[in-house]
C-alpha positions, 0 to 999 in steps of 0.5 A: 484449495488455498486462499489469500486474504487481503484489505480490498483498498491497494494498489494493483500489483498486489492483486497482480502478483497474487494472480500471477500465483493463481489465486483468483486475484478479486474479492468474492465468497468461497467459489472455487477458483482456479488452478487448484486455488480458491477465489481471494476474499476481500476484507474491509477496511476500517470505518475510520481510517483505510487500513486493514480492518482486524476484526472483518478479517477473523471474520472471514478466515476460513479452513482454506486460508493460508495467508493474510495481506496486509497493506500499510497504506499510504505509509500509515500502520496496520494492524500488523502486531494483531494480525501476526498473533492470528496469523501465529493461532491459525498456522497462517501466513502474514504478508505486509504491503509495506510498499508505501511504508518504509520507515513507518512504526507499528508499535510503541517501541520502534518496531518498523513495517515489514519487521512483523510478517512473515514476507514483507515488500518495499516499493522504490518507485519515483512516489515512495519516500525511498525512490530510485524511479523502479523497482523493489524490496523483499525481506524475510526473517526466514532463510528458505523464503529469502532463497525461494525469492532470490530464486524466483527474482531470476528466473529461477535459475541454479546460478545467474549471469555474474555468478558464472563470469565470475567462476562460481559457476560453469552452467545452470538449470531451472528448477521452477517458473521463476520471474525477471524481477531482478534490481539493477546495480545502478538502482540498487546503488542509488537506493543504499546512498539514498538510505542515510537520508532517509530519516530526515526525509520521513521527518520532513513528510511529517512534519508537513503533514501535522502543517496540513491537519493543523492548517486544514483541522475544522474547515467546513466540508472537509475531514482529516483521516488518522489522528496526530498519534498516527502521524507520529508512527506513519512514514507519510506516502500520502496524506488523504483528505475525505470529502462527503460523496464521490461527486463532492470528491470529483469537483474538489479535485477538478477546483483544485486542478483549475488553480494548479494542485495536483491531486489523486485517489486510489480506487477500490480494486475489487470494482476493477473491470477485470476482476468484476468479469471475471469473479463478479460483485462483490459488496465492502460498502467501508472500502467503497466509500473511502475510494469514492470520497478521498483524495491525497494531496501533494506530499512530498520531503522538499515541498517549499513553505510558499508551496503548502502555503498555496496547497492549503490556500487552493484547499480553502478556495476549492471548498469554498468553490463547492455547491454546499458551501455557496448555498450556505 
């Protein structure tokens, strides 16, 4: 039996990918899984932000645990330096989900998100800081793991069409169960062309986060997540804010929508229907509260001052229209 452990407020892609390899992509405690794997345990997020709780990781490690997946949520770095030490002490693999965190710093010396784990996954989806529409990147310091990833991304073939076209191979063999996860050349070229602008784009996002924090601080009924110092290390995929409870959050979002401001929010994955039906219920109070109470305001490197003003003024109006505010 093998077990992976991860925080329970993540993208569905993380759990789907884990499920592809036979690990139960749900959150339960120690019941036998399928295909020789143990069911995954969920990890709490910290009560004061939405990243993985290192203390809860330590509590939930068992002799069956083989790896920990740490998500850098919304581009704010998780405590992967601490997790690296924990994994090294226990012989565990550390995987960084850096899909939302390209360019974020995980330590004061500038160590980047995605450079601490044995493997890291980045996303090139259209909402991300380095976006080309679709696709992603896996990084690793291990040549063995890099070779394995290169093989699995293309049906585990010993040579690909381009190799044979250039005369490097005449035929191919298939060595494993692989996937069609190749990043095509046009998107790869687009990503490379965008790399020189990435730092400036992230700084623009960071300045927007500073502006939001300055102008939204102290508004009744609205909580800001993370700290001013955290802002300087993050790469700002999104700017989440927290409301009193789920009904209040939903009314707030509806009013913002009426005012022309789009928001989003991220469910607690252990509450998804498929995971509950297959692996049962799990209580993770911090994760559930974070999922029920937060929403993300518009975040882009290219928002104009006029657009920022519209968002801030709409937030103020939406808060004033909430029933509790009206009663006050």
